[in-house]
MIKOL-229306 format. One record per atom (N, C-alpha, C, CB): residue in one letter; x, z, y. Coordinates in pm, whole numbers, plus 32768, in hexadecimal, padded with zeros to 4 digits. Atoms other than C-alpha are relative to their C-alpha. Glycine has a CB too. Layout:
N
AXZY ...
! end
This chain:
177
X7F9D7FEC7FC7 XA6B27C7A80E1 X8034806B8030 X7FFF7FC6803E X7FCE7F907FAC XA6DF7DAC81F2 X7F7E80597FE2 X80257FDA80AF X80767FA7800F XA5E57EAA816F X7FEC80928069 X800B802E7F65 X80077FAA7FD7 XA5737FB8823D X7F7780737FCD X80127FD18072 X807B7FA68021 XA499810881FB X7FBE80258089 X802D808E7FAB X805E7FD87F92 XA376818482C8 X7FD1804A7FB8 X7FA47FA98048 X80447F9D8031 XA2D682B5828F X7FC38056807C X805A804C7FA3 X804C7FBF7FB2 XA1BD838B8326 X7FEF80837FCC X7F907FC08017 X80257F8C8039 XA16D84F78310 X7F7D801A806C X808380767FF8 X80837FD87FF3 XA03D85B88363 X802F803680AD X7FC080817F76 X7FF77FE57F77 XA01F85E884F7 X7FCF809E8012 X7FA67F918053 X80697F737FF4 X9F29872584EC X803980797FCB X7F727FF27FAA X7FB37F978007 X9FF588628508 X7F8180877F98 X8037802680BD X80837FA78044 X9EA0890C8452 X801580447F93 X7F8C7FB27FD5 X80047FF780B7 X9F2388D382DD X80718091801C X805B7F3E7F80 X7F887F937FF4 XA06889CE8358 X7FB4805F806B X80AA7FBC8040 X803A7F9C7FD0 X9F918AF483EF X807D806A802C X7F9980317F98 X7FBA7F957FD4 XA0818BFF83D4 X80B77FF38040 X7FF180587F7F X7F6D80357FCF XA1C68B348468 X7FBA7FF38093 X80507F587FAB X800A80137F8D XA10D8AFE85A1 X802480848088 X7F807FCD7FF4 X7FF27F9D7F9F XA1558BB986F2 X7F8A80588018 X80247FC38076 X80887FE57FF8 XA0608CA68744 X7F9B7FF88092 X800180827FCB X805E80067FA5 X9F348C998801 X7FEB7FF5806D X7FD780357FFF X7FF37FA87F81 X9F7A8D708913 X80597F998068 X805980A47FDB X7F9580397FC2 XA0B78CA48997 X7FA97F83804C X80807FD37F90 X802680607F81 XA0768BC08ACD X7FF67F5E7FB9 X8090800B808D X8012806D8030 XA0058A478AA3 X80727FC07FC9 X7FC97FBF8052 X7F70806F7FEC XA14B89A48B08 X804380287F97 X806D800D8091 X7F9A7FDB805D XA2118A858A2C X7FE87FF87F67 X80228081801F X8011802E8088 XA1498A6B8919 X7FE57F5B7FC1 X7F94804E7FDE X801580818005 XA12488E18933 X809F7FF48004 X7F9B7FB98073 X7F94800D800C XA29B89078938 X806880157F92 X800E802B8048 X7FC17FC7808B XA2EC89D0880D X7FB37FB47F93 X7FEA80B07FE9 X80448056805E XA1E188F08756 X80577F787FE5 X7F6E7FE0803A X7FAC80868023 XA2A687CE87A5 X80917FF97FB5 X801B7FC08082 X7F5C7FE88044 XA40388568744 X7FD8801F7F4E X806780B6805D X80257FFB809B XA33988CC85F2 X7FFB7F937FC5 X7F8A80357FDF X802980A08049 XA2BD876E8595 X80987FB58005 X7F717F8E8074 X7F8D80467FE9 XA41E870185F4 X805D801D7F7F X803F802B808C X7FC07FB48071 XA4D387EB84FA X7FA57FE47F7A X800780A98025 X8058800F8094 XA3B987C4840B X801D7F727FCC X7F4980118014 X80068093804B XA3C4865283B2 X808B7FF07FF8 X7FB07F788051 X7F428021802A XA551865B83EE X802580277F66 X807F807A806E X7FEB7FD38072 XA540872B82C9 X7F9D7FD27F87 X800280838017 X804680408077 XA42F8684820C X80507F687FEC X7F4C7FED8024 X7FAC8075801B XA506853B8237 X8076801E7F99 X803B7FCD8087 X7FA57FF58038 XA61D85D981CA X800080377F57 X803B80448058 X80137FBA809D XA57786988081 X7FE07F877FBE X7F7E80807FE5 X8065806E806E XA4B58551801E X807E7F74800A X7F237FC18060 X7F9280707FFB XA60D845C8050 X7FF17FAB8061 X800A7FAF7F8D X8043806E7FB7 XA55483878158 X80807FFE809B X7F3180368029 X7FB9800C7F78 XA617832082A3 X7FAA7FBB8067 X80867FB07FF3 X803B805A7FB5 XA599829483DD X80237F417FF8 X802480408082 X801780A77FFB XA55D8109840D X80958001804D X7F587FB0806A X7F8180177FB7 XA6D98088848B X7FB97F9A8063 X808C7FC37F9E X8015806A7F92 XA6F17FCB85B4 X80327F6F7FFB X803A80318073 X7FC2808B8053 XA7417E598591 X8082800A7FF8 X7FE87F708040 X7F5E80288005 XA8917E678607 X802D807A7F8B X8063801380BA X7FC17FA88060 XA8D27FA98506 X7FEE7FC37F91 X7FD180857FF8 X803480448097 XA8277EEA83E6 X804E7F8C8004 X7F517FD67FEA X7FB480447FEB XA8EE7DBE844E X809B80267FB2 X7FF27FFB8084 X7F817FC5801F XAA267E858441 X801980497F73 X8017805D8068 X800B7FC28086 XA9E17F4882EC X80007F757F91 X7F6580677FF8 X7FC680598062 XA9B87E05823F X80867F9B8018 X7F917FAE7FDE X7F70804D8024 XAB0A7D5A82BC X805D80857FCF X80517FA180A0 X7FC17FBB806F XAB907EA08238 X80097FD87F5E X7FC480748005 X800F801080AE XAAFB7E4480DD X80577F747FF6 X7F3B7FEA7FB8 X7FBC80988020 XAB667CD68110 X80B9800B7FE2 X7FDF7F8E80A5 X7F8580058019 XACCE7D578141 X804080457F9F X802F8014805A X7FFD7FA38091 XACC77E668010 X7FEF7F997FA1 X7F81807C7FE8 X7FD78064804D XAC7C7D467F59 X80757F948000 X7FA87FCC7FFE X7FBB806A800F XAD657C477FBC X807C804B7FF7 X7FF07F948067 X7F907F99800D XAE897D427FC3 X7FF180147F65 X7FEB80978063 X80157FEB808B XAE227DA77E64 X80167F907FBD X7F86802F7FDF X7FD7805A804D XAE347C307DCF X808E7FC58049 X7F897F9C7FE9 X7F4B7FF87FEB XAFB07C577E72 X803D80557FD0 X80388011807E X7FAA7FBF806C XAFFD7D657D9A X800E8097804D X80A67FA47FDF X7FF87F507FD1 XAFC37EC07E72 X7F97803E7FCF X7FFA802780A5 X807D7F9C803F XAEFE7FDD7DE3 X7FB7803F8066 X8033807C7FA2 X80787FB27F99 XADDB80737EC8 X800680967FDF X7F4E7FC77FE1 X7FEC7F6F7FFD XAE0481CF7F1E X7F7E80278053 X809680338047 X80817FB87F8B XAD0682298037 X7FE87F6B8062 X805280B38088 X8042802B7FAA XAC1A81748112 X7FFF80538080 X7F927FEC7FCC X800A7FB67F7B XAC0B821C8271 X802780787FEF X7F828007803D X7FA77F7D8013 XACE283248254 X801280458063 X807D7FF07FD7 X7FCF7FBA7F74 XACE3842A833A X803E806A8026 X7FB480148040 X7F9C7FB57FFC XADDA84ED83B6 X8007804E8086 X806D7FB27FE3 X7FF07FD67F71 XAE3D85DF84CB X803B7F928086 X8065807A7FF1 X7FDC80517F98 XAEF084C38582 X7FB47F8C8001 X80857FE38000 X805780657FE3 XADCD83D4854A X7FE67FBF7F92 X80287FAD805E X8043804E804C XAD1982E68471 X805C7F947FBD X7F977FCC804C X7FAE8093804C XADCC81ED837B X7FAB7FA77FD0 X805E80197F7B X806180448052 XAD0680CD8309 X7FF77FDF7F7A X7FF37FA5802A X7FDB801A807A XADB2809581EA X8085803E7FCA X80027F7D7FF8 X7F7A7FB98004 XAEA881598101 X7FF37FA27F7A X801880C58003 X7FD6801A806D XAF4280A07FF7 X808E7FE87FCD X7FC47FB17FEE X7F6D7FFE8011 XB07A80907F17 X80297F6E7FC2 X802D80817F9A X7FF7806A8011 XB1267F3E7F04 X805280037FAA X800E7FBF8058 X7F948006809E XB1DF7E9A7DC9 X808C803E8005 X802B7F567FD0 X7F617FA48017 XB3317F357E43 X7FED80917FFC X80767FEE8087 X800E7F8A8005 XB29680787E35 X801A805D80A6 X805F801E7F8A X7FF87FA67F73 XB28180DB7F9F X7F52800C8022 X806C7F9D8099 X80817FEA7FEB XB145818A803C X801E7FAB8080 X7FC2809D8002 X800D806F7F68 XB0C2808F8161 X7F7D8029804E X7FE77F3C7FD3 X807F7FEF7F88 XAFDF80E2826D X7FC57FA18045 X80218048806C X800280667FDA XAF3E7FA882A9 X7F92800C8089 X7FE67FA87F8B X808080137F8D XAE7D7F5983FB X7FC67F7D7FEF X8031800880A6 X8042807C801D XAD6C7E6083E9 X7FCA7FE28073 X7FA17FFF7F96 X8050804D7F7D XACEB7D7A8500 X7FD07F817FD6 X80607FE18088 X804C807B800B XABE57C7784FE X7FAB7FBA8066 X7FB480147FA5 X803980537F9F XAB3D7B6D85CD X7F937FAA7FE0 X805A7FB88031 X8049806A800D XAA147A8E858E X80477FAD8066 X7F6C8017800F X7FDE806F7FF5 XAA92793385D8 X7F9B7FC78058 X80167FC77F8A X808580507FA5 XA9DE788A8711 X803A7F8E8035 X7FB88059808B X7FAB804D7F93 XAA3D777187DE X800D805F8090 X7FAD7F608025 X7FE47FAC7F67 XAADC77C18910 X802B80A17FDE X7F598004806E X80077F7F8015 XAB1D790F8865 X8086804E8037 X7FE680117F6F X7F9F7FB07FAC XAC037A2988F7 X808B7FF17F8F X7FBE80BA8023 X7F82800B805D XAD5C7A8E8867 X7FE880247F62 X807480688039 X80207FE88084 XAD8F7AA58705 X800B80897FE0 X804C7FB57FAA X80257F90801F XAD477C06864C X8084805E8015 X7FC27FFB7F79 X7F967FA38014 XAE9D7C78863D X80448023808D X80687FC47F99 X7FB37FDB7F90 XAEC47C7787AF X7FD18091803B X7FF47F8D806B X80497F9E7FBF XADEA7DA487D0 X804380967FBB X7F517FE37FE4 X7F897F94801C XAF1D7E778740 X804B802B804F X80547FE37FB3 X7F9480027FB2 XAF9C7EFC8850 X805B80A78026 X7FC07FB78081 X7F917FC47FEA XB076800288CF X7FDD809E7FD4 X802F7FE48097 X80537F9E8028 XAF7D813188A2 X7FDF801A7F71 X7F977FEB803D X801F7FF780B6 XAF0E80C78731 X809880067FDF X7FA17F5A7FA2 X7F707FE8802A XB0A880A586FF X802A80A57FDB X805E7FC98080 X7FE57F7A7FFA XB0B98208875E X7FC880597F8C X7FD0802C807D X803F7FC08081 XAFA58277867B X80227FEC7F89 X7F8F7FE97FF1 X7FBE80398069 XB02881C5857E X808880597FAC X802F7F7D8041 X7F767FDF8022 XB180825B85A2 X7FF780977FCB X80667FEF8083 X80117F7C8012 XB0EB83C085A7 X7FC680077F74 X7FAB8041806D X80457FFA8091 XB011837D8453 X80867FF27FA5 X7F827F757FE1 X7FB78036804F XB13F830483BB X807C80687FEB X801C7F788031 X7FA17F868002 XB22F84358422 X7FC780687FCB X8031802B807E X804C7FB28044 XB11C851583C0 X7FF37FF97F5C X7F8E7FEC803A X800380038085 XB1108476826D X809E80287FC4 X7FC97F6D7FD8 X7F3B80118015 XB29E8464824D X7FF2809D7FF9 X808C7FAC80AB X7FD17F45801E XB286861B8270 X7FAC7FFE7FBB X7FFD808E8070 X807F7FA68086 XB1558648818B X80647FD07FA1 X7F2B7FBA7FD7 X7FD2803D808D XB22F85638078 X80947FC18027 X7F897F7B7FBF X7F737FFD7FD9 XB3A8857D80BF X80517F997FC0 X803A80817FE4 X7FAF80688044 XB426847A7FC1 X7FC07F8E7FDB X8039802C7F91 X803680D17FDE XB34283427FE7 X802F7FD78071 X7F477FCB801C X7FE180887F8F XB3A2821880BA X7F807FFF8027 X803A7F587FC4 X807F804C7FA7 XB29F81D681A5 X80097FCE8076 X7F98804C801C X800980727F85 XB24D80A58284 X7F7C7FDB8029 X80417F777FDA X80A8800F7FA6 XB134804B8371 X7FF87F587FF3 X7FFE804180DE X800C80928015 XB0B97EDB832C X7F7D7FE08067 X7FE47FD77F4F X807780417FA1 XAFC17DF783EE X7FA97F9C7FB9 X803E7FAF8080 X803D806F8044 XAEC17D028338 X7F7E7FF58086 X7FC9802B7F42 X806480437F9F XADEC7C238431 X7FC97FAD7FC4 X802A7FC58072 X8085807E8048 XACB37B5383A2 X7FB57FDF8080 X7F72804C7F75 X806380547FA7 XAC147A378446 X7F867FF67F8B X80487F51803D X805F80118071 XAAAB7A4583C6 X7FD07F828064 X7F8780927FCA X805A80907FBF XA9B379078408 X7F8480578034 X7FC37F6B7F74 X80747FB37FE9 XA85F7959848A X7F9880637F9A X7FBC7FA3802F X80327FDB80A2 XA7D479A18334 X804580937FE0 X80417F7C7F7C X7F9D7F8A801C XA8FC7AE18333 X80387FFC7F6E X7FB680918016 X7FB9806A8060 XA9997A038222 X809B7FF68034 X7FAE7F5D8009 X7F787FF37FEC XAB157A488218 X80427F688004 X803C805D7F8A X7FCC80767FD4 XABD378FB82CA X808C800B7FF2 X7FDA7FDF8085 X7F8B7FC98012 XAD29797F82C0 X8034807E8013 X803A7FC98030 X7FBB7F72800F XAE047AAC826C X80987FD5805D X801E80357F35 X7F817FF07FB8 XAF2F7AF68331 X8051806A8010 X7FF37FE58066 X7FE07FA1800B XB0047BFA82C9 X80978023802A X7FDB80117F97 X7F787FF37FB9 XB1297CB88397 X802D80897FCF X7FFA7FF780AC X7FC37F838041 XB1F67DA282AC X8065803F8060 X804A7FDD7F75 X7F9E7FB27FC4 XB2A97EA38328 X800A800D807A X80647FE37FE3 X80297FE77F5F XB2377EC08498 X804C8077802C X7F57801F801B X7FD17F5E7FD4 XB2C18037849C X804D80357F59 X7F4680818038 X7FBA7FF68081 XB3A580D08384 X801580A98033 X80A07F877FDE X800C7F4F8002 XB375827B8375 X807080147FA7 X7F6080537FBA X7F8E7FF88044 XB4A7827C826B X802D7F847FB0 X7FF4806C7FB1 
! end
């Protein structure tokens, strides 16, 4: 189902002696430098190896929902362009081209159905999120002046095993052109 990658790197800085702070520095500053050194080293090692830290449960569920949304929309004739596209204005869950040729920014919302559950997932799209989506659409419209751009929302109800139970597509929440 959902996979995570766990990784470990050696904790001993003895294997990198030339990168260590000088022994003459105070214990506190040496400890701070070592801590910083290991953070940078492990971040670079993860990047080099193509690994990511394990995802939180909510982030993993969100990525799974984005995958389900992309697969569902592809079955309706949409062509995927990008997932988790990052712009200066924020992150777009999905960028796809609809069968009519428009560039579509899709906001994906999902909830696991439970007895007495809270509001449906589409209720999580508030004014702040709409403002962020409007800015992303405006930025894409400026960079692609000949494109017709719209923002859609896709709500997904999931069962306890995270299988899609229902999809609700809300086309053209916003239009940039």
